[in-house]
N, C-alpha and C positions, 0 to 999 in steps of 0.2 A: 647539610641536607640528608635526610634519611633515604636510604637506597634499598631496593628490593629487586631480586631477580625472579623472573616468571617465565614459564615455558611459552604460553600463548595468551595474548591480550586481545580482547574484543572491545572496541571503543564504540559505545552507543548501546543503550539498553531499551531500544524500541523492539518491535516484534521481530524484525530481521536480525538484529544483534542478539536477541535472546535465543532465536532459533539456531543461529550459528554457534553460540556458546553451548547450547544443549547438545548439538551434533558433535562438536569437537570434544567436549567432555566425555560424551558417550564412547568416543573412539580412544579414550585413555589419556588425553592431554590434561595437563594442569592449566586450567583456564581462569583468568581474572576478567571480569566485566567492569569497565569504567563507564559511569554515567555522570554527565555534568550537572544534571538536574537533581532535584530533591527526591524524586521517585522515578521508577522505571516506567517507560511507555507513556510519558506525559506530553509528547509533542505530536508529531505526525501520526503515530500509531493510535492515539486516543482521539483523533479528530478525523474520523472517516465514517463511511456509511455502514461498515461491518458486513459488507456483502461478500459472500463466497462466489467468486466469478467463475463462469464455465470455461472461458477462453475463446470468446467469439470474435473480438474486434481487431486484434493485431495480426500482422502477416504470419503465415505458417512457419517461416524460417527465423522468426524473431525469438530472442530469449524470453520476452514477455509471454509469448504464446506457449513455448515449450515448458517454462517453469510454472505458468498458471495452470495448464492442463494437468501436469504431474502433481503440482502442489495442491490442487483441488482434491484430487483422489486421496492424497496423503492426509489432507486436513480433515476431511470427513472421517477417515479411519481413526485419526488421532483424537478427534473430539468424541467419537463414540467410545473409544477405549478408555479415555480419561475423564469422562463425564463432563466435558465442556459443553455448555448449552448451545444448541444450534438447531436449525430447522431447514429442511430442503423444501422451500416454499415455491420455487419456480419463478419465472419471470416472463412477462409479456413485452414484446417489442412491437410497437405500433406504427403503421403508416396511416396517419390521420387524413392525409390529403392525397389526391390522385398522383401528383408529381413525386410523392415519396415512395410509391410502390416499387419503382425500379431500384432505388437504394435498398429497400428491404430485400429484394431478390438478390442483390449483390452481397448483402450481409449473410444471407443463407448460404451462398457459395463460399464465402470466406470461412464460415463456421464448418462447413463440410470439409474444406481443405485442412482445417485445424483438427479434425477428428472429433468435433463437438456435435452432439445430436440436437437438432432443432425440429420442432413440429410446425409446419405451415398451417395457418388458420385463416378462414374467411373473416371478414369483419363481424358477421353475425356470430360466429363461433367465439371470437374474442369477447364480444359483448355478453355472451352467455356466461363466460368465465368471470367477467368483471362488469356487471351491469352499470350503465351510465357512461361508458367510454365512447369516444368517437374513433372509429377504426374502419378503414376500408379493407385492410388485411393486417395480419400480425404473424409473428413467430413466437412460439412458446419454447422456453429453455427449461427443461425439467431438472437440470443439474445445478441451477443457480440456487443459492441459499443465503441464510443469514447466520451470524455467529456472535457470541459474546466475546468480543475481542479482548477485553480485560481478563476474562477467565482463561482465554487461550494463552495470553502472555504470562499469566500466573502459572499455568501448567508448564510452560517452557522454562520459566525460572526454576520451578520445583524440579524439573528433570535435570537441568544443569547442576543445581546444587546437590541433587542426589548422587551425581557422579563427581562431586568434589569441587565444582566451580564456586567462585566467590564473587560477590557483587559489591562494588564500592560506589556509593552515591556521592554527589557533590564533588566529583573528581574529574576535573577538566585537564586534558592534555594541551599544554600551552605551546609546545614545540618539541622538536626532537632532532636526532641526528643518527647517522649510521656509524657504528663502531668498526674498527679494523677487522674484527672477527665475524662481521656480518650481522651481529645483533643490533638492537635498536635502543638507544638512550632516549627516554621520554621524560620531559619536564612536566611534572604535575603540581607545581607550586612548591610546597614544602617537602615533597617526595619525588625521588627519581626512580623510575622503573627501567629495568634492563630486560628486554623481551627478545626471545628467539623468533617469535612469529607475532604479527599484528594484523588484525582485520579491522579496517576502518569502516565501521557501519554507523557513522555519525549522522546520517540523514541530511538534514538541512545544513549541517556543519561539516560535511565530508570534504568538500572542496577546500574550505579554509584550513582544515587540518592537514590535508595533503600538501598544501603550499608551505606549511610551517616545518616540514621535514627536510633538513639539510641533507643533500646528497640524493634526493629523489629526482630521477631523470624523467624525461617524457613530459607531455603536456597534461595539464589539469583542465578538464572540460569546463565550460561556463556553467554557472548555476542560474536558472531562471525560476523564481518562486511564483507559482500561480495560486492565488487565493481562491477558495471556493466557499460560498456561503449557503446555508440551509435555512429554510423556513419550515416550521412544524404545523401540523393540522391539529386544531383543537378537538379534543375528544378522541374516541377510538376510530381507527381507519375503517371505511366501508369496503376496503379491498383486502384480500388475503394473500395476494401475490405482488411481487415487485412489478412496476410498470415503467417502461422506458419508451421514449419516442425514438424514431429513427435518428441516429446520432448526427449532429452537425459537425463541421470541421473544427478540430481542436478540443473536443469534449464529447460527452455522451448525452448532452441535453439535460434540461431540468427534469428529473425523473422522481418517481415515488419509491422510497425505500421504507422498510418496516423494521422495528426492533422486535425483540422476542416477546414483548408485552403487548404487541399489536398497535403501537403508536406509529404514526406515519410522519415522515418529513420529506420535503421536496428540495432537490438540489443534487449536487452543487452546481451553481452557475460557474462560468469561467470569468473569474475576477481579473483585476489588473496584474500585469507581469511586473515582478519586483526583483531586485538583485541583492538586497540586504536582508538576510534571514534574521538578523538581530533587531529589526525595526518593524516586526509584524504587529498588526492590530487585528485581534481576533473578534472585535465587536462586530455585530451584524446591524447595519443601518436599517431601521424600520422603513425608511423611505424606499427601499428596494421592494417592499411588499407588492405594489401594483405590477412591477415587472415580473415577479414570480407568478402572480395570479394570472397574468396574460399568457405566460408560457404554459402554465398548467391547463388553462381553459382551451388551449389548442386541441388537447386530447381528452380533457374531462370538463365539458361545458358546464356541468352541474356543480362545480366547486362553489360552495356558499360564499356569499360576499363577506369579507372580513374574517374568514375562517383561518387564515394563515397568520402566524406570529414569528418574529425573529427567533432563531434557535442557535445553532453552533456554526463554526467555520473551521476551515483547515487550510494547510499550506502544502502544496506538492513540490518536491525538489526535482523539477524538470531540467533537461539539458538544452531545451530550446522552447520558444513560446508555444509551439505545436506539440512538443514532446518527442522524445527519441526512445530508442530501445534501452533496456537496462545495460549498464556497463559494469563488468566485474574485471577490474584491471589488476593483473598480476605482473610478474617480472618482465614478461614480454612487452608490457606497456611502459614501465618505469625503471627497469633494471635492478629491482631490489628483491632478491629471493626471500620468501618468508613474509612479504608484505602484500596484502590484498586491499584494494580500494573498491568500495561499492558506491557507484554514482548513479543518480537518476532513478533511485528505487522508489517510484511512486506507484499508483495503482497499475496492475493488481499485486502490489507487494505483499499485502496481508495474505492473500490466497496463495502466493508463490513461496512464502517464507520457508517452509520445510524443504521444498525442492531446491531452493536457492542455497540453503544451508549445506545441503549435501554437495552441491557443485563447488562451493567454497572449500569444503573439506578435501574434495578431490584435487582441486588446484594446489592446495598446500602440500598434498602428498605426492604430487606428480614429480 
């Protein structure tokens, strides 16, 4: 078996893995990135709404909030400096029914605690910004935007490679163990890698990888995969801003997101909870169309009949059916200096990626 020694290994070339690799390489490490797929960013990172989140929804003391707020600032600056296509289009959050107004007020309080600016609007003001909506009241988030996620990942890879990092595709870590000197032996099929540091950024495969490492102490959290489906609107969107309903429990509701070309899609819904990330079916059942239409018409009564068609779907690596905070497990969790596990990195992972990468680097240097 061919063997190589490497300073730092990042497993997983999604947006978070690429951000971590870029940050570590920038700090002078020799970094290898391993990706089991045929290309980078082809799983969770390429199946999302491409929204730059403001940091509204999660508790103030959570990693999700801290990293989203800081990551959003960094992401806008990064995109501007590197020519990554993006737009600060803003977002409306609507209370369509009287009973939703209290929840909207609570959301405004949560955002304020998170240090996120929101502008309260009357229903008439919201309808002036987006004619045709049903709204009794609304919140406007001026800091929410959209991004070319593939362009962002491409820029991260370019940054990593400019500082000497290497990417190996079709390279899966099948197992590993801890050497007596504290380094890690990793089995990659016909190749063995010996690494001083490892960041497990394998996304949907992070838990399975952690369980394959002999000598890893501590518990590995459960993986609950939540599918989310999208339906797209035929033709150009009549709206120029993102539109979200008051969020239900377990999700953000079926909302309208835009791409940089002005195309609108609705979703994601909260699909079934699954445990096997290797058996995902990304097809979108056309029979869900009436369900999506009914959800959208709660706040956009004028949605034309038959205007929606099946689009894309994605899978979120949650830690419970309702979701938990991000987990960044270092030696305090599993007893292995130099090994970092990233668990439950779902939304707002794209927005948080740059801030999350810095936190990982700081944990490795502690």
